[in-house]
C-alpha positions in Angstrom: 0.0 0.0 0.0 1.5 3.4 -1.0 2.3 5.8 1.7 0.1 8.8 2.3 1.3 11.9 0.4 -0.9 14.6 2.0 0.8 16.8 4.6 -0.2 16.3 8.2 -3.6 17.7 9.1 -3.6 21.4 9.6 -0.3 21.8 7.7 0.2 22.9 4.2 2.6 22.5 1.2 3.4 25.8 -0.6 4.1 25.3 -4.3 6.3 27.8 -6.2 3.4 30.3 -7.0 2.3 30.2 -3.4 5.8 30.9 -2.2 6.3 33.8 -4.5 3.1 35.4 -3.3 4.1 34.9 0.4 7.6 36.3 -0.2 6.2 39.3 -1.9 3.9 40.1 1.0 6.6 39.5 3.5 9.2 41.6 1.6 6.8 44.6 1.4 5.9 44.4 5.1 9.6 44.0 6.1 10.7 46.9 4.1 8.0 49.1 5.4 8.8 48.3 9.1 12.5 48.9 8.5 11.7 52.4 7.1 10.3 53.1 10.6 13.4 52.0 12.3 12.2 48.5 13.4 14.8 45.8 13.6 14.4 42.1 12.8 14.3 39.4 15.4 14.1 35.6 15.1 13.7 33.1 17.9 13.9 29.3 17.9 11.0 27.2 16.7 11.4 25.2 20.0 11.2 26.7 23.4 11.6 25.2 26.9 8.2 24.0 27.9 8.2 26.0 31.1 8.7 29.2 28.9 5.3 28.6 27.3 3.1 26.9 29.9 0.9 29.2 32.0 1.2 32.1 29.6 -1.9 31.5 27.5 -4.5 30.4 30.0 -5.9 26.9 30.5 -7.2 26.6 26.9 -3.9 27.8 25.4 -2.0 25.2 27.5 -4.0 22.5 25.7 -3.0 23.8 22.3 0.8 23.8 22.8 2.6 21.2 20.7 4.7 19.4 23.3 7.9 17.5 22.5 8.5 14.3 24.4 11.8 13.8 26.1 14.3 11.9 24.0 16.3 8.7 24.5 15.7 6.7 27.6 13.3 9.3 28.9 10.9 8.9 26.0 8.9 6.1 27.7 7.9 8.5 30.6 5.7 10.4 28.2 7.0 13.7 29.7 7.7 16.7 27.6 10.5 19.2 28.2 10.3 21.2 25.0 7.5 22.7 22.9 6.9 24.3 19.5 6.6 28.1 19.6 2.9 29.1 20.2 3.2 32.8 19.4 5.8 35.5 19.0 5.0 37.6 22.0 6.1 35.2 24.8 9.4 34.6 23.0 9.8 38.4 22.8 9.3 38.7 26.5 12.0 36.0 27.1 14.4 37.8 24.8 13.9 41.1 26.5 14.6 39.5 29.9 17.6 37.5 28.6 19.3 40.4 26.8 18.2 43.4 28.8 21.7 44.8 29.0 22.4 44.5 25.3 19.1 45.9 23.9 18.4 49.6 23.3 16.3 51.5 25.8 13.4 51.4 23.3 13.6 48.1 21.5 11.7 48.2 18.2 11.5 44.8 16.6 9.5 43.0 13.9 9.3 39.3 13.7 7.8 37.2 10.8 8.0 33.5 11.6 5.7 30.4 11.8 4.0 29.3 15.0 2.3 26.1 15.9 -1.0 25.3 17.7 -2.4 21.8 18.3 -5.9 23.1 17.3 -8.6 21.3 15.5 -8.0 22.0 11.8 -10.9 23.8 10.0 -11.4 26.0 7.0 -8.9 28.9 7.4 -7.5 27.4 10.7 -4.2 25.7 10.5 -1.8 24.1 13.0 1.1 25.9 11.4 0.9 29.4 10.3 2.9 32.6 10.1 2.6 35.6 12.5 3.8 39.0 11.5 4.4 41.0 14.6 5.9 44.5 15.2 6.4 45.7 18.8 8.0 48.6 20.7 9.3 47.8 24.2 10.2 50.4 26.8 7.9 53.3 26.3 4.4 54.3 27.5 4.1 57.2 25.0 1.1 57.4 22.7 3.7 58.1 19.9 4.1 54.3 19.8 0.5 53.6 19.0 0.4 56.3 16.3 3.6 54.9 14.8 2.3 51.3 14.7 -0.9 52.6 13.0 1.1 54.5 10.5 3.5 51.6 9.8 0.6 49.0 9.4 -1.2 51.5 7.2 1.8 52.1 5.0 2.4 48.3 4.6 -1.2 47.7 3.5 -1.2 50.6 1.0 2.1 49.3 -0.4 0.3 45.9 -0.9 -2.5 47.6 -2.8 -5.1 48.0 0.0 -6.7 51.4 -0.2 -10.1 50.9 1.4 -9.6 50.1 5.1 -10.1 51.6 8.5 -8.0 51.2 11.7 -10.5 50.8 14.5 -9.2 52.3 17.8 -10.3 51.8 21.4 -8.8 51.7 24.9 -9.2 49.1 27.6 -9.7 51.7 30.3 -12.4 53.4 28.2 -14.1 50.1 28.0 -13.9 49.8 31.8 -15.4 53.2 32.2 -18.2 52.4 29.8 -19.0 49.2 31.7 -18.9 51.0 35.0 -21.2 53.7 33.7 -23.7 51.0 32.5 -23.7 49.4 35.9 -21.7 46.3 35.1 -19.9 45.2 38.2 -16.1 44.9 38.1 -16.3 41.1 38.6 -18.3 40.9 35.3 -16.1 43.1 33.2 -14.2 40.2 31.6 -17.5 38.4 30.8 -19.0 41.5 29.3 -16.0 42.2 27.1 -16.0 38.8 25.6 -19.7 39.3 24.6 -19.3 42.9 23.4 -16.3 41.9 21.2 -18.8 39.9 19.2 -21.2 42.8 18.5 -20.3 43.0 14.8 -20.5 39.3 14.4 -23.7 38.2 16.2 -25.6 41.5 16.5 -27.5 43.1 19.4 -29.8 40.2 20.2 -26.9 37.7 20.2 -24.8 39.9 22.5 -27.8 40.4 24.8 -28.3 36.7 25.1 -24.6 36.1 25.8 -24.5 38.9 28.4 -27.5 37.3 30.2 -25.9 33.9 29.9 -22.7 35.3 31.5 -24.6 36.7 34.5 -24.7 40.4 33.5 -27.9 42.0 34.8 -30.5 42.7 32.2 -30.7 46.4 32.9 -26.9 46.8 32.7 -26.9 44.9 29.5 -29.6 47.1 28.0 -27.8 50.3 29.1 -24.6 49.0 27.6 -26.1 48.0 24.3 -28.1 51.3 24.2 -24.8 53.2 24.4 -23.3 51.2 21.5 -26.4 51.4 19.4 -26.5 55.1 19.6 -23.0 55.6 18.3 -23.8 55.1 14.6 -26.5 57.8 14.9 -23.8 60.5 15.2 -24.7 63.2 12.7 -21.1 63.5 11.5 -19.3 61.8 8.6 -21.9 59.2 7.6 -19.6 57.9 4.9 -16.7 57.5 7.3 -18.9 55.6 9.8 -19.6 53.1 7.0 -15.9 52.5 6.7 -13.3 52.8 4.0 -13.0 56.5 3.3 -9.7 58.3 3.8 -11.3 61.7 4.1 -9.3 63.2 7.0 -12.0 65.9 7.8 -14.7 63.3 7.9 -12.6 61.1 10.2 -11.8 64.1 12.4 -15.5 65.0 12.7 -16.5 61.5 13.5 -13.7 60.9 16.1 -14.4 64.3 17.8 -18.0 63.4 18.2 -17.3 59.9 19.4 -14.9 61.1 22.0 -17.4 63.6 23.2 -20.0 60.9 23.5 -17.6 58.8 25.6 -16.8 61.7 27.9 -20.6 62.3 28.3 -21.3 58.7 29.1 -18.3 57.9 31.3 -18.4 61.1 33.3 -15.8 61.7 36.0 -14.7 58.0 36.3 -10.9 58.4 36.5 -9.7 55.3 34.6 -12.2 55.9 31.7 -11.4 59.6 31.5 -7.7 58.8 31.4 -8.3 56.4 28.6 -10.2 58.9 26.6 -7.3 61.4 26.9 -4.8 58.8 25.7 -7.0 58.1 22.7 -7.0 61.9 21.9 -3.2 61.8 21.9 -3.0 58.8 19.6 -5.4 60.5 17.1 -3.3 63.7 17.3 0.0 62.0 16.7 -1.5 59.8 14.0 -2.7 62.9 12.2 1.0 64.1 12.3 1.9 60.8 10.6 -0.6 61.5 7.9 -3.0 58.6 8.8 -5.8 60.6 10.5 -8.2 59.6 7.7 -7.7 55.9 8.5 -8.5 56.1 12.3 -11.9 55.4 13.6 -12.8 55.5 17.3 -14.9 52.3 17.9 -16.0 52.0 21.6 -17.3 48.5 20.9 -13.9 47.2 20.0 -12.7 44.9 22.8 -10.3 42.3 21.4 -10.4 39.1 23.4 -6.9 38.8 24.9 -7.0 39.8 28.5 -3.4 41.0 28.7 -4.2 44.4 26.9 -3.9 47.3 29.3 -4.4 50.4 27.1 -5.0 51.3 23.5 -6.3 48.5 21.3 -6.4 48.5 17.5 -7.9 46.5 14.7 -7.9 46.8 10.9 -11.3 46.6 9.2 -11.9 46.2 5.5 -15.4 46.8 4.1 -17.2 43.6 2.8 -14.6 41.4 4.5 -15.6 39.3 7.6 -13.0 39.6 10.3 -9.9 41.8 10.3 -6.6 42.0 8.6 -4.7 42.6 11.8 -4.7 44.1 15.3 -2.9 44.7 18.5 -2.6 47.0 21.4 -0.7 48.0 24.5 0.3 45.3 27.1 2.4 47.0 29.7 2.2 44.1 32.2 3.2 41.2 30.0 6.9 41.5 29.2 7.8 41.5 32.9 6.7 37.9 33.3 10.4 36.7 33.0 12.3 39.6 34.3 10.2 40.5 37.3 10.2 44.1 36.4 7.6 46.1 34.5 8.4 46.7 30.8 5.9 48.8 28.9 5.1 47.5 25.4 2.8 47.9 22.5 2.5 45.7 19.5 0.6 45.1 16.2 0.2 41.9 14.3 -0.8 41.8 10.6 -2.7 38.7 9.5 -0.2 37.4 6.9 -2.2 34.4 5.9 -5.5 36.3 5.6 -3.8 39.1 3.6 -2.5 36.6 1.1 -5.9 34.9 0.7 -7.6 38.3 0.2 -5.0 39.5 -2.3 -5.2 36.2 -4.2 -9.0 36.3 -4.4 -9.1 39.9 -5.4 -6.3 39.7 -8.0 -4.1 42.2 -6.1 -0.7 40.7 -6.8 1.5 42.5 -9.3 2.0 40.7 -12.7 5.7 40.0 -12.0 4.7 37.8 -9.1 3.0 35.5 -11.5 5.8 35.5 -14.0 7.4 32.2 -15.1 10.5 30.8 -13.3 12.8 31.6 -16.2 13.1 34.2 -19.0 14.8 31.9 -21.4 15.5 28.2 -21.8 18.5 26.8 -23.6 17.7 23.6 -25.4 20.1 20.6 -25.9 20.7 19.7 -29.5 22.5 16.4 -28.7 24.7 14.8 -26.1 27.8 16.4 -27.7 26.4 19.9 -27.2 25.6 19.7 -23.5 28.7 21.5 -22.3 28.3 24.3 -24.9 24.6 24.8 -23.9 25.6 25.0 -20.2 28.4 27.5 -21.1 26.0 29.7 -23.1 23.5 29.8 -20.2 26.3 31.0 -18.0 27.3 33.6 -20.6 23.7 35.0 -20.5 23.7 35.2 -16.7 27.0 37.0 -16.7 26.1 39.4 -19.4 22.7 40.3 -17.9 22.5 39.3 -14.2 18.8 40.1 -14.1 18.1 37.4 -16.7 16.9 34.0 -15.4 18.3 31.4 -17.8 17.3 27.7 -17.5 18.7 24.7 -19.4 16.7 21.7 -20.5 18.5 18.8 -18.7 18.4 16.1 -21.4 19.1 15.8 -25.1 15.6 15.2 -26.4 13.4 15.9 -29.4 13.1 19.7 -29.9 9.3 19.4 -30.0 9.3 18.0 -26.5 11.7 20.7 -25.3 9.5 23.4 -26.8 6.4 21.8 -25.2 8.1 21.8 -21.8 9.1 25.5 -22.1 5.5 26.4 -23.2 4.0 24.5 -20.2 6.2 26.4 -17.8 5.4 29.7 -19.5 9.0 30.4 -20.5 8.8 33.3 -23.1 12.0 32.6 -25.1 13.9 29.5 -26.2 17.4 29.3 -27.5 18.4 26.6 -30.0 22.1 26.0 -30.8 22.4 23.4 -33.5 25.6 22.1 -35.0 25.6 24.7 -37.8 24.8 27.6 -35.4 27.6 26.5 -33.1 30.0 26.4 -35.9 29.1 30.0 -36.9 29.0 31.3 -33.3 25.3 32.0 -33.6 22.1 30.8 -31.9 18.4 30.7 -32.9 16.1 32.7 -30.5 12.5 31.7 -30.6 9.6 33.8 -29.2 7.3 31.2 -27.7 4.3 33.6 -27.7 4.5 34.7 -31.4 6.4 31.8 -32.8 8.9 34.2 -34.5 12.5 33.0 -34.6 15.7 35.0 -35.3 19.3 34.1 -35.7 21.7 36.2 -33.6 25.4 36.2 -32.7 26.0 34.7 -29.2 27.0 38.1 -27.9 23.8 39.7 -29.1 21.3 37.5 -27.3 21.4 39.0 -23.9 20.6 42.5 -25.1 17.9 41.2 -27.5 16.3 39.5 -24.5 16.6 42.6 -22.4 14.8 44.7 -25.0 12.1 42.1 -25.6 11.4 41.5 -21.9 11.2 45.3 -21.3 8.9 46.0 -24.1 
């Protein structure tokens, strides 16, 4: 019985076209982040298991891919290592380990795969890439504005021009919950429900709030606040999402902040959160992304470690987001025992690639064939000459990608192979051409063929491929 050839469940093979698309997206994001002064970081795929356990909650612990002890210890069933679950905990470990070597404000980006022992489903994989960018060491709202600007620039460079960065603050949420009469002990439950408002609607959230023990009157007060927000008489187009009209964004956000101040009142934490949001918007305007920012008081984001500003990228007519993040000032100290303020953003690499593929957003050169020209083999005696000519082409024009058919075969089969791979030009060097120092260059699209001196081919290919 033949062995199974499919990859393990929840894992994927990436064929050449897939890899080229992924590399394009990663390259654009990496170059954008580096223009903002972020530095690359890579950490091992395998961490000590104690590094990961207890950092993601009870459910997260169950999703960690554990590695059994090796050798004579294998029979115990114990694990001492595990595959990386995310990029944030490894960052915290690095900050603690290299505290004396890192700059005061450590700005890093990290684009690497992570692994989760989750149940595979459509769009949910056991191995996938995360694309994180974080700043450690500062509480300034400049950081949030910079992350919004960098993420916005990256998406625009990839071809997205219709998106909104939703912005909220955990302390603002706490102030809203207090004002609605939700007790502090029920804040976490209420946030989990509110975070689903755009997915399950008012009635769904009301049922979930009740199911989580939030009093009916508090739930009604809370939902009433959120329902009234879209009724703002400012910037209706911006509320719908997608505009980059800075004046419309400014009008909407000014009104939204005013509504928050009115509802929260003099509750200290909430008022402080509103002021921090004002600063983020002010600094984002200086970065030129004011038209992308939308205050969204219903944005909660499920992770409990966020302590301040939270952000999420919304694209109209697309379920879910293209990325998100926020401030987590209490997380990085888990290894060092000292408080290290931090704020980060993660772009959804896999989701971006899917959306760009479905919408035909990749540039034409990404879909180009693997080679610009293929050199055929006339016979066994001509192999060395064909290889030498391919090398001549690569040296004369380093941008040219020259392939060689590996076997002496019928020319028809060699042409068919080149055509199947989309190679636009084929070189034939027969005995007569070789004797004269010439080659035949065939255009596979038009069928035209011309005879050229060996030294003329590189420039001819350059002109043809440019035009």
